SEPA-899646 format. One record per atom (N, C-alpha, C, CB): residue number from 1; residue in three letters; atom name; x, y, z. Coordinates in Angstrom, 2 decimals, padded with zeros to 5 digits. Glycine has a CB too. Layout:
[pt NUM ALA CA [X Y Z]]
...
REM end
This chain:
[pt 1 MET N [074.71 145.95 -053.55]]
[pt 1 MET CA [074.66 146.97 -054.66]]
[pt 1 MET C [072.84 146.48 -054.17]]
[pt 1 MET CB [075.64 146.61 -056.66]]
[pt 2 LYS N [072.62 144.80 -054.59]]
[pt 2 LYS CA [071.54 144.09 -054.68]]
[pt 2 LYS C [070.58 144.51 -053.11]]
[pt 2 LYS CB [072.07 142.43 -054.93]]
[pt 3 LEU N [071.31 144.29 -051.97]]
[pt 3 LEU CA [071.32 144.14 -050.94]]
[pt 3 LEU C [070.32 145.87 -050.46]]
[pt 3 LEU CB [072.94 143.72 -050.54]]
[pt 4 LEU N [071.15 146.76 -051.04]]
[pt 4 LEU CA [071.21 147.96 -050.39]]
[pt 4 LEU C [069.32 148.62 -051.43]]
[pt 4 LEU CB [073.23 148.96 -050.81]]
[pt 5 VAL N [069.57 147.87 -052.78]]
[pt 5 VAL CA [068.28 148.05 -053.01]]
[pt 5 VAL C [067.25 147.12 -052.37]]
[pt 5 VAL CB [068.17 148.02 -054.29]]
[pt 6 LEU N [067.58 145.83 -052.31]]
[pt 6 LEU CA [066.60 145.24 -051.36]]
[pt 6 LEU C [066.01 145.82 -049.83]]
[pt 6 LEU CB [067.21 144.04 -051.11]]
[pt 7 MET N [066.72 146.33 -049.30]]
[pt 7 MET CA [066.60 147.59 -048.00]]
[pt 7 MET C [065.82 148.22 -047.70]]
[pt 7 MET CB [067.22 148.54 -047.97]]
[pt 8 LEU N [066.44 149.26 -049.20]]
[pt 8 LEU CA [065.48 150.26 -049.45]]
[pt 8 LEU C [063.96 150.20 -050.00]]
[pt 8 LEU CB [066.10 150.94 -050.20]]
[pt 9 ALA N [063.60 148.77 -050.73]]
[pt 9 ALA CA [062.84 148.37 -051.16]]
[pt 9 ALA C [061.42 148.54 -049.63]]
[pt 9 ALA CB [063.50 147.03 -051.81]]
[pt 10 LEU N [062.21 147.47 -048.50]]
[pt 10 LEU CA [061.78 147.03 -047.66]]
[pt 10 LEU C [060.68 148.51 -046.89]]
[pt 10 LEU CB [063.04 146.32 -046.96]]
[pt 11 VAL N [062.29 149.55 -046.82]]
[pt 11 VAL CA [061.90 150.58 -046.11]]
[pt 11 VAL C [060.64 151.36 -046.67]]
[pt 11 VAL CB [063.03 151.39 -045.99]]
[pt 12 SER N [060.74 151.22 -047.88]]
[pt 12 SER CA [059.70 152.22 -048.45]]
[pt 12 SER C [058.18 151.19 -048.57]]
[pt 12 SER CB [060.35 152.91 -050.23]]
[pt 13 VAL N [058.17 150.12 -048.42]]
[pt 13 VAL CA [056.98 149.17 -048.21]]
[pt 13 VAL C [056.62 149.62 -046.73]]
[pt 13 VAL CB [057.36 147.40 -048.38]]
[pt 14 GLN N [057.15 149.47 -045.68]]
[pt 14 GLN CA [057.04 149.74 -044.13]]
[pt 14 GLN C [056.67 150.79 -044.11]]
[pt 14 GLN CB [058.13 149.66 -043.25]]
[pt 15 SER N [056.99 152.36 -044.74]]
[pt 15 SER CA [056.58 153.43 -044.18]]
[pt 15 SER C [055.59 153.51 -045.30]]
[pt 15 SER CB [057.61 154.59 -043.84]]
[pt 16 ALA N [055.32 153.17 -045.88]]
[pt 16 ALA CA [053.70 153.37 -046.83]]
[pt 16 ALA C [052.56 152.98 -046.49]]
[pt 16 ALA CB [053.57 152.75 -048.05]]
[pt 17 GLU N [052.91 151.74 -045.48]]
[pt 17 GLU CA [051.70 151.08 -044.95]]
[pt 17 GLU C [050.66 151.60 -043.78]]
[pt 17 GLU CB [052.19 149.90 -044.52]]
[pt 18 PRO N [051.41 152.92 -043.16]]
[pt 18 PRO CA [050.81 153.57 -042.11]]
[pt 18 PRO C [049.57 154.78 -043.12]]
[pt 18 PRO CB [052.27 154.40 -041.03]]
[pt 19 GLN N [050.18 155.09 -044.18]]
[pt 19 GLN CA [049.36 156.11 -044.80]]
[pt 19 GLN C [048.67 155.83 -045.65]]
[pt 19 GLN CB [049.88 156.99 -045.25]]
[pt 20 ASP N [048.58 154.38 -045.49]]
[pt 20 ASP CA [047.56 153.72 -046.25]]
[pt 20 ASP C [045.93 153.32 -045.56]]
[pt 20 ASP CB [048.30 152.45 -046.67]]
[pt 21 ILE N [046.23 153.67 -044.48]]
[pt 21 ILE CA [044.86 153.51 -043.49]]
[pt 21 ILE C [043.93 154.59 -043.62]]
[pt 21 ILE CB [045.20 153.47 -041.91]]
[pt 22 ASN N [042.86 154.44 -043.46]]
[pt 22 ASN CA [041.85 155.27 -043.51]]
[pt 22 ASN C [040.49 154.83 -042.65]]
[pt 22 ASN CB [041.60 155.43 -044.91]]
[pt 23 VAL N [040.04 155.43 -042.01]]
[pt 23 VAL CA [039.10 155.01 -041.21]]
[pt 23 VAL C [037.57 155.73 -041.66]]
[pt 23 VAL CB [039.61 155.35 -039.74]]
[pt 24 THR N [037.73 156.39 -042.66]]
[pt 24 THR CA [036.17 157.26 -042.87]]
[pt 24 THR C [035.52 156.42 -043.25]]
[pt 24 THR CB [035.93 158.48 -043.86]]
[pt 25 GLY N [034.29 157.17 -042.49]]
[pt 25 GLY CA [032.93 155.88 -042.49]]
[pt 25 GLY C [032.58 155.47 -040.63]]
[pt 25 GLY CB [033.75 153.89 -043.54]]
[pt 26 LYS N [031.14 155.11 -041.02]]
[pt 26 LYS CA [030.82 154.75 -039.69]]
[pt 26 LYS C [031.37 153.24 -039.35]]
[pt 26 LYS CB [029.24 154.87 -039.51]]
[pt 27 TRP N [031.29 153.52 -037.59]]
[pt 27 TRP CA [032.06 152.42 -037.10]]
[pt 27 TRP C [031.57 151.99 -035.55]]
[pt 27 TRP CB [033.63 152.85 -037.16]]
[pt 28 LEU N [031.32 150.93 -035.52]]
[pt 28 LEU CA [030.11 150.55 -034.19]]
[pt 28 LEU C [030.99 150.22 -032.78]]
[pt 28 LEU CB [029.00 148.85 -034.64]]
[pt 29 PHE N [031.19 151.14 -031.98]]
[pt 29 PHE CA [032.02 150.65 -030.79]]
[pt 29 PHE C [031.29 149.80 -030.22]]
[pt 29 PHE CB [032.46 151.62 -029.81]]
[pt 30 GLN N [032.20 149.17 -028.95]]
[pt 30 GLN CA [031.94 148.10 -027.67]]
[pt 30 GLN C [032.40 148.96 -026.50]]
[pt 30 GLN CB [032.92 146.49 -027.74]]
[pt 31 VAL N [032.05 149.54 -025.82]]
[pt 31 VAL CA [032.98 150.21 -024.71]]
[pt 31 VAL C [032.66 149.90 -023.44]]
[pt 31 VAL CB [032.98 151.66 -024.73]]
[pt 32 GLU N [033.48 149.57 -022.45]]
[pt 32 GLU CA [033.39 149.33 -021.16]]
[pt 32 GLU C [033.98 149.83 -020.47]]
[pt 32 GLU CB [033.49 148.45 -020.85]]
[pt 33 THR N [033.62 150.64 -019.37]]
[pt 33 THR CA [034.04 151.18 -018.42]]
[pt 33 THR C [033.41 151.06 -016.93]]
[pt 33 THR CB [034.07 152.25 -018.85]]
[pt 34 GLY N [034.20 151.63 -016.18]]
[pt 34 GLY CA [033.60 151.20 -014.21]]
[pt 34 GLY C [031.82 151.45 -013.99]]
[pt 34 GLY CB [034.55 152.80 -012.68]]
[pt 35 ALA N [031.72 152.32 -015.02]]
[pt 35 ALA CA [030.40 153.22 -014.72]]
[pt 35 ALA C [029.12 152.07 -015.30]]
[pt 35 ALA CB [030.43 155.03 -015.78]]
[pt 36 GLY N [029.84 151.69 -016.78]]
[pt 36 GLY CA [028.73 150.64 -017.10]]
[pt 36 GLY C [029.36 150.13 -018.96]]
[pt 36 GLY CB [026.72 151.64 -016.98]]
[pt 37 SER N [028.39 149.97 -019.59]]
[pt 37 SER CA [029.06 149.97 -020.93]]
[pt 37 SER C [028.22 150.64 -022.13]]
[pt 37 SER CB [029.37 148.48 -021.31]]
[pt 38 GLY N [028.18 150.19 -022.85]]
[pt 38 GLY CA [027.67 151.28 -024.26]]
[pt 38 GLY C [028.15 150.66 -025.92]]
[pt 38 GLY CB [028.69 153.12 -024.04]]
[pt 39 THR N [027.56 150.73 -026.28]]
[pt 39 THR CA [027.47 150.78 -028.16]]
[pt 39 THR C [027.46 151.95 -028.86]]
[pt 39 THR CB [026.17 150.21 -028.78]]
[pt 40 PRO N [028.11 152.62 -028.35]]
[pt 40 PRO CA [028.01 154.14 -029.44]]
[pt 40 PRO C [028.55 153.79 -030.57]]
[pt 40 PRO CB [028.89 155.59 -028.99]]
[pt 41 THR N [027.93 154.40 -031.79]]
[pt 41 THR CA [028.14 154.69 -033.40]]
[pt 41 THR C [029.29 156.16 -033.15]]
[pt 41 THR CB [026.21 155.18 -034.44]]
[pt 42 VAL N [030.47 155.66 -034.13]]
[pt 42 VAL CA [031.57 156.75 -034.49]]
[pt 42 VAL C [031.48 156.90 -035.79]]
[pt 42 VAL CB [033.02 156.43 -034.15]]
[pt 43 GLU N [031.22 158.10 -036.31]]
[pt 43 GLU CA [031.52 158.36 -038.06]]
[pt 43 GLU C [032.59 159.23 -037.84]]
[pt 43 GLU CB [030.19 159.18 -039.17]]
[pt 44 PHE N [033.63 158.94 -038.42]]
[pt 44 PHE CA [034.80 159.73 -039.03]]
[pt 44 PHE C [035.09 160.00 -040.47]]
[pt 44 PHE CB [035.87 159.15 -038.65]]
[pt 45 LYS N [035.34 161.45 -040.43]]
[pt 45 LYS CA [036.07 162.03 -041.56]]
[pt 45 LYS C [037.38 162.01 -041.63]]
[pt 45 LYS CB [035.82 163.20 -041.70]]
[pt 46 GLN N [038.03 161.66 -042.69]]
[pt 46 GLN CA [039.61 161.67 -042.69]]
[pt 46 GLN C [040.01 162.75 -043.55]]
[pt 46 GLN CB [040.29 160.30 -043.23]]
[pt 47 ASP N [040.90 163.19 -043.31]]
[pt 47 ASP CA [041.62 164.05 -043.97]]
[pt 47 ASP C [043.07 164.12 -043.90]]
[pt 47 ASP CB [041.18 165.08 -043.69]]
[pt 48 GLY N [044.43 163.53 -044.14]]
[pt 48 GLY CA [045.68 163.31 -043.91]]
[pt 48 GLY C [045.26 162.90 -042.72]]
[pt 48 GLY CB [046.70 164.33 -044.07]]
[pt 49 GLU N [046.47 163.03 -041.58]]
[pt 49 GLU CA [046.25 163.13 -040.16]]
[pt 49 GLU C [045.22 163.43 -039.61]]
[pt 49 GLU CB [046.89 163.80 -039.67]]
[pt 50 LYS N [044.22 164.24 -039.69]]
[pt 50 LYS CA [043.24 164.89 -039.28]]
[pt 50 LYS C [041.92 163.87 -039.33]]
[pt 50 LYS CB [043.18 166.16 -040.10]]
[pt 51 LEU N [041.46 164.02 -038.41]]
[pt 51 LEU CA [039.94 163.30 -038.16]]
[pt 51 LEU C [039.13 164.67 -037.37]]
[pt 51 LEU CB [040.04 161.56 -036.91]]
[pt 52 THR N [037.80 164.46 -037.91]]
[pt 52 THR CA [036.61 165.11 -037.47]]
[pt 52 THR C [035.33 163.98 -037.72]]
[pt 52 THR CB [036.44 166.59 -038.36]]
[pt 53 GLY N [034.36 163.97 -037.03]]
[pt 53 GLY CA [033.46 163.56 -037.28]]
[pt 53 GLY C [031.90 163.77 -035.80]]
[pt 53 GLY CB [034.11 162.20 -037.74]]
[pt 54 ARG N [031.37 162.60 -035.74]]
[pt 54 ARG CA [030.52 162.45 -035.15]]
[pt 54 ARG C [030.26 161.46 -034.05]]
[pt 54 ARG CB [029.91 162.45 -035.87]]
[pt 55 TYR N [030.08 161.62 -033.03]]
[pt 55 TYR CA [030.11 160.47 -031.72]]
[pt 55 TYR C [028.37 160.55 -031.44]]
[pt 55 TYR CB [031.31 161.11 -029.97]]
[pt 56 THR N [027.46 159.34 -031.43]]
[pt 56 THR CA [026.23 159.12 -030.87]]
[pt 56 THR C [026.29 158.39 -030.17]]
[pt 56 THR CB [025.35 158.88 -031.46]]
[pt 57 GLY N [025.78 158.06 -028.42]]
[pt 57 GLY CA [025.94 157.17 -027.96]]
[pt 57 GLY C [025.71 157.83 -026.39]]
[pt 57 GLY CB [027.14 156.52 -028.50]]
[pt 58 GLN N [026.02 157.07 -025.51]]
[pt 58 GLN CA [025.28 157.23 -023.85]]
[pt 58 GLN C [025.86 158.68 -023.83]]
[pt 58 GLN CB [025.96 155.96 -022.24]]
[pt 59 LEU N [027.17 159.05 -024.42]]
[pt 59 LEU CA [027.59 160.48 -023.59]]
[pt 59 LEU C [027.02 161.58 -024.62]]
[pt 59 LEU CB [029.53 160.73 -023.30]]
[pt 60 GLY N [026.02 160.89 -025.43]]
[pt 60 GLY CA [025.37 162.39 -026.44]]
[pt 60 GLY C [025.68 162.14 -027.53]]
[pt 60 GLY CB [025.91 163.96 -026.25]]
[pt 61 ASP N [025.53 163.18 -028.79]]
[pt 61 ASP CA [025.56 163.41 -029.92]]
[pt 61 ASP C [025.78 164.55 -030.55]]
[pt 61 ASP CB [024.80 163.06 -030.20]]
[pt 62 VAL N [027.47 164.13 -030.12]]
[pt 62 VAL CA [028.50 165.67 -030.78]]
[pt 62 VAL C [029.43 164.77 -031.40]]
[pt 62 VAL CB [029.50 167.03 -029.45]]
[pt 63 ASP N [030.33 166.23 -031.96]]
[pt 63 ASP CA [031.37 166.40 -033.03]]
[pt 63 ASP C [032.55 166.11 -032.23]]
[pt 63 ASP CB [031.43 167.88 -033.78]]
[pt 64 PHE N [033.48 165.77 -032.54]]
[pt 64 PHE CA [034.78 165.52 -032.53]]
[pt 64 PHE C [035.90 165.49 -033.45]]
[pt 64 PHE CB [034.77 164.70 -032.17]]
[pt 65 THR N [036.96 165.66 -032.70]]
[pt 65 THR CA [037.89 166.39 -033.38]]
[pt 65 THR C [039.26 165.38 -033.41]]
[pt 65 THR CB [038.10 167.89 -032.62]]
[pt 66 GLY N [040.30 164.71 -034.17]]
[pt 66 GLY CA [041.22 163.97 -033.50]]
[pt 66 GLY C [042.30 163.47 -034.37]]
[pt 66 GLY CB [040.59 162.92 -032.84]]
[pt 67 THR N [043.05 162.68 -034.63]]
[pt 67 THR CA [044.22 162.60 -035.11]]
[pt 67 THR C [044.46 161.08 -035.26]]
[pt 67 THR CB [045.18 163.35 -034.27]]
[pt 68 LEU N [045.14 160.51 -036.70]]
[pt 68 LEU CA [045.31 159.16 -037.09]]
[pt 68 LEU C [046.96 159.17 -037.70]]
[pt 68 LEU CB [044.05 158.72 -038.28]]
[pt 69 LYS N [048.02 158.88 -036.48]]
[pt 69 LYS CA [049.55 159.31 -036.65]]
[pt 69 LYS C [049.48 157.79 -036.92]]
[pt 69 LYS CB [050.67 160.12 -035.28]]
[pt 70 GLY N [049.90 157.44 -038.13]]
[pt 70 GLY CA [050.37 155.81 -038.20]]
[pt 70 GLY C [049.19 155.12 -038.12]]
[pt 70 GLY CB [051.37 155.23 -036.99]]
[pt 71 LYS N [049.75 153.90 -037.15]]
[pt 71 LYS CA [048.34 153.14 -036.87]]
[pt 71 LYS C [047.85 153.45 -035.76]]
[pt 71 LYS CB [048.34 151.70 -036.85]]
[pt 72 THR N [048.37 154.69 -034.60]]
[pt 72 THR CA [047.49 155.60 -033.45]]
[pt 72 THR C [046.53 156.65 -034.02]]
[pt 72 THR CB [048.52 156.47 -032.46]]
[pt 73 ILE N [045.25 155.96 -033.37]]
[pt 73 ILE CA [044.27 156.89 -033.20]]
[pt 73 ILE C [043.65 157.84 -031.63]]
[pt 73 ILE CB [043.29 156.06 -033.74]]
[pt 74 THR N [043.55 158.86 -032.38]]
[pt 74 THR CA [042.88 159.79 -030.88]]
[pt 74 THR C [042.10 160.54 -031.13]]
[pt 74 THR CB [043.72 160.69 -030.03]]
[pt 75 PHE N [040.46 161.09 -031.03]]
[pt 75 PHE CA [039.87 161.97 -030.71]]
[pt 75 PHE C [039.19 162.05 -029.22]]
[pt 75 PHE CB [039.14 162.05 -031.64]]
[pt 76 THR N [038.74 163.39 -029.40]]
[pt 76 THR CA [038.25 164.06 -028.11]]
[pt 76 THR C [036.95 164.80 -028.35]]
[pt 76 THR CB [039.32 165.09 -027.56]]
[pt 77 PHE N [035.84 164.59 -027.50]]
[pt 77 PHE CA [035.00 165.34 -027.70]]
[pt 77 PHE C [034.19 165.74 -025.97]]
[pt 77 PHE CB [034.15 164.60 -028.90]]
[pt 78 SER N [033.74 167.13 -026.01]]
[pt 78 SER CA [032.72 167.57 -025.24]]
[pt 78 SER C [031.58 167.42 -025.34]]
[pt 78 SER CB [032.72 168.46 -025.13]]
[pt 79 SER N [030.99 167.00 -024.24]]
[pt 79 SER CA [029.18 167.06 -023.67]]
[pt 79 SER C [028.85 167.26 -022.53]]
[pt 79 SER CB [028.36 165.88 -023.77]]
[pt 80 SER N [027.29 167.61 -022.36]]
[pt 80 SER CA [026.96 167.68 -021.50]]
[pt 80 SER C [025.80 166.70 -020.92]]
[pt 80 SER CB [026.90 168.71 -021.55]]
[pt 81 VAL N [026.44 165.64 -019.78]]
[pt 81 VAL CA [025.30 164.29 -019.64]]
[pt 81 VAL C [024.60 164.44 -017.71]]
[pt 81 VAL CB [026.54 162.21 -019.97]]
[pt 82 SER N [023.30 165.18 -018.19]]
[pt 82 SER CA [022.33 165.07 -017.16]]
[pt 82 SER C [022.81 166.18 -016.16]]
[pt 82 SER CB [022.24 163.56 -016.53]]
[pt 83 GLY N [023.27 167.24 -016.78]]
[pt 83 GLY CA [023.95 168.63 -016.15]]
[pt 83 GLY C [025.36 168.71 -015.59]]
[pt 83 GLY CB [023.15 169.08 -014.99]]
[pt 84 PHE N [025.92 167.50 -016.05]]
[pt 84 PHE CA [027.67 167.95 -016.15]]
[pt 84 PHE C [028.42 167.44 -017.44]]
[pt 84 PHE CB [028.62 167.22 -014.81]]
[pt 85 ASP N [029.05 168.62 -017.28]]
[pt 85 ASP CA [029.79 168.91 -018.61]]
[pt 85 ASP C [030.87 167.51 -018.09]]
[pt 85 ASP CB [030.62 170.90 -018.87]]
[pt 86 ILE N [031.47 166.94 -019.41]]
[pt 86 ILE CA [032.39 166.04 -019.56]]
[pt 86 ILE C [033.48 165.97 -020.93]]
[pt 86 ILE CB [031.61 164.92 -019.43]]
[pt 87 LYS N [034.46 165.46 -020.41]]
[pt 87 LYS CA [035.17 165.83 -021.64]]
[pt 87 LYS C [035.95 163.95 -021.87]]
[pt 87 LYS CB [036.55 167.53 -021.28]]
[pt 88 ALA N [035.40 163.63 -023.15]]
[pt 88 ALA CA [035.91 161.69 -023.48]]
[pt 88 ALA C [037.28 162.20 -024.47]]
[pt 88 ALA CB [034.24 160.28 -024.83]]
[pt 89 THR N [038.25 161.39 -024.03]]
[pt 89 THR CA [039.07 161.13 -024.95]]
[pt 89 THR C [039.72 159.61 -025.35]]
[pt 89 THR CB [039.95 161.97 -024.62]]
[pt 90 TYR N [039.69 159.26 -026.53]]
[pt 90 TYR CA [039.61 157.65 -026.99]]
[pt 90 TYR C [040.98 157.40 -027.53]]
[pt 90 TYR CB [038.39 157.26 -028.25]]
[pt 91 THR N [041.40 156.98 -027.51]]
[pt 91 THR CA [043.22 156.65 -027.35]]
[pt 91 THR C [043.32 155.04 -027.91]]
[pt 91 THR CB [043.95 156.74 -025.28]]
[pt 92 GLY N [043.89 154.83 -029.27]]
[pt 92 GLY CA [043.91 153.36 -029.57]]
[pt 92 GLY C [044.77 152.80 -030.68]]
[pt 92 GLY CB [042.60 152.97 -029.87]]
[pt 93 THR N [044.40 151.48 -031.39]]
[pt 93 THR CA [045.13 151.71 -032.43]]
[pt 93 THR C [044.45 151.01 -033.61]]
[pt 93 THR CB [046.50 151.32 -032.18]]
[pt 94 VAL N [044.88 151.45 -034.66]]
[pt 94 VAL CA [044.32 150.47 -035.98]]
[pt 94 VAL C [044.37 149.28 -036.04]]
[pt 94 VAL CB [044.86 150.61 -037.13]]
[pt 95 GLU N [043.43 148.20 -035.88]]
[pt 95 GLU CA [044.79 146.89 -035.85]]
[pt 95 GLU C [044.18 146.09 -037.31]]
[pt 95 GLU CB [044.75 145.44 -033.94]]
[pt 96 THR N [043.11 146.64 -037.95]]
[pt 96 THR CA [043.13 146.41 -039.45]]
[pt 96 THR C [042.40 147.42 -040.08]]
[pt 96 THR CB [042.57 145.08 -039.87]]
[pt 97 LYS N [042.00 147.48 -041.58]]
[pt 97 LYS CA [041.33 148.42 -042.31]]
[pt 97 LYS C [039.83 148.45 -041.52]]
[pt 97 LYS CB [041.32 148.01 -043.96]]
[pt 98 ASP N [039.16 147.43 -040.66]]
[pt 98 ASP CA [038.29 147.70 -040.21]]
[pt 98 ASP C [037.98 147.24 -038.76]]
[pt 98 ASP CB [037.62 147.44 -041.01]]
[pt 99 SER N [039.07 147.51 -038.40]]
[pt 99 SER CA [038.98 147.12 -036.38]]
[pt 99 SER C [040.29 148.20 -035.86]]
[pt 99 SER CB [039.59 144.75 -035.76]]
[pt 100 MET N [039.89 148.73 -034.91]]
[pt 100 MET CA [040.56 149.42 -033.67]]
[pt 100 MET C [040.16 148.85 -032.36]]
[pt 100 MET CB [040.22 150.93 -033.62]]
[pt 101 LYS N [041.23 148.84 -031.47]]
[pt 101 LYS CA [040.51 149.17 -029.98]]
[pt 101 LYS C [041.63 150.20 -029.26]]
[pt 101 LYS CB [040.25 147.54 -028.88]]
[pt 102 GLY N [041.23 150.29 -027.94]]
[pt 102 GLY CA [042.16 150.93 -027.63]]
[pt 102 GLY C [041.73 151.21 -025.84]]
[pt 102 GLY CB [042.30 152.18 -028.74]]
[pt 103 THR N [041.79 152.50 -025.37]]
[pt 103 THR CA [041.52 152.63 -023.93]]
[pt 103 THR C [040.52 154.18 -024.22]]
[pt 103 THR CB [043.22 152.74 -022.78]]
[pt 104 LEU N [039.81 154.61 -023.22]]
[pt 104 LEU CA [038.92 155.62 -023.32]]
[pt 104 LEU C [039.19 156.48 -021.86]]
[pt 104 LEU CB [037.37 155.00 -023.55]]
[pt 105 VAL N [039.07 157.74 -021.80]]
[pt 105 VAL CA [039.25 158.38 -020.48]]
[pt 105 VAL C [038.16 159.04 -020.22]]
[pt 105 VAL CB [040.35 159.25 -020.33]]
[pt 106 ILE N [037.03 159.10 -019.01]]
[pt 106 ILE CA [035.81 160.29 -019.27]]
[pt 106 ILE C [036.47 160.79 -018.13]]
[pt 106 ILE CB [033.91 160.00 -019.21]]
[pt 107 GLU N [036.80 162.59 -018.06]]
[pt 107 GLU CA [037.72 163.28 -016.81]]
[pt 107 GLU C [036.27 163.56 -016.00]]
[pt 107 GLU CB [038.91 165.01 -017.27]]
[pt 108 GLY N [036.77 162.77 -014.79]]
[pt 108 GLY CA [035.82 163.07 -013.75]]
[pt 108 GLY C [035.46 161.44 -013.68]]
[pt 108 GLY CB [034.47 164.30 -014.17]]
[pt 109 LEU N [034.71 160.77 -014.42]]
[pt 109 LEU CA [034.29 159.33 -014.35]]
[pt 109 LEU C [035.15 158.34 -014.56]]
[pt 109 LEU CB [033.37 159.07 -015.16]]
[pt 110 GLY N [036.37 158.18 -015.11]]
[pt 110 GLY CA [037.37 156.79 -015.09]]
[pt 110 GLY C [037.47 156.80 -016.46]]
[pt 110 GLY CB [036.78 155.19 -014.43]]
[pt 111 GLU N [038.42 155.34 -016.32]]
[pt 111 GLU CA [038.70 155.28 -017.47]]
[pt 111 GLU C [038.20 154.02 -018.00]]
[pt 111 GLU CB [039.95 155.51 -017.61]]
[pt 112 GLY N [038.37 153.39 -019.25]]
[pt 112 GLY CA [037.46 152.13 -019.90]]
[pt 112 GLY C [038.20 151.67 -020.95]]
[pt 112 GLY CB [035.95 152.51 -020.49]]
[pt 113 THR N [037.71 150.80 -021.96]]
[pt 113 THR CA [038.36 150.11 -023.07]]
[pt 113 THR C [037.19 150.18 -024.41]]
[pt 113 THR CB [038.78 148.43 -022.54]]
[pt 114 PHE N [037.74 150.17 -025.59]]
[pt 114 PHE CA [036.84 150.31 -026.25]]
[pt 114 PHE C [037.17 149.18 -027.51]]
[pt 114 PHE CB [036.69 151.79 -026.51]]
[pt 115 THR N [036.55 148.46 -028.71]]
[pt 115 THR CA [036.99 147.61 -029.76]]
[pt 115 THR C [035.84 148.82 -030.34]]
[pt 115 THR CB [036.84 145.62 -029.79]]
[pt 116 GLY N [036.24 148.54 -031.92]]
[pt 116 GLY CA [035.67 149.13 -032.86]]
[pt 116 GLY C [035.72 148.69 -034.22]]
[pt 116 GLY CB [036.02 150.20 -032.78]]
[pt 117 LYS N [034.38 148.21 -034.47]]
[pt 117 LYS CA [034.31 147.20 -035.92]]
[pt 117 LYS C [033.85 148.49 -037.16]]
[pt 117 LYS CB [032.70 145.59 -035.75]]
[pt 118 ARG N [034.57 148.62 -038.31]]
[pt 118 ARG CA [033.86 149.39 -039.17]]
[pt 118 ARG C [032.12 148.83 -039.96]]
[pt 118 ARG CB [035.03 149.59 -040.24]]
[pt 119 GLN N [031.49 149.37 -040.01]]
[pt 119 GLN CA [029.72 149.01 -040.54]]
[pt 119 GLN C [029.78 149.18 -042.16]]
[pt 119 GLN CB [028.28 150.41 -039.79]]
REM end
């Protein structure tokens, strides 16, 4: 019986951990792509698993939508840069309450990596 209680307690702790993640706030990103690097700011607003926010950087000043499921974060936005329409998708992992990292795909331009630190 004690083993069952212990196992249930561990499952409860492990399953509660991802829901405790909240990325709301301003983040500074370091982005590296084949086309160059940049340091955009990303402001997240989180409502459960739903994310909205604003990206400000080399690809414009645009709103985005996304999700945070467990520790996996994904957000996407579209912009127009020098007359070219682009779509950027960031996918990564929230490593701590103040850091994340992952990859990005800019359709038609290539792929890269990012790290993010909460400000």
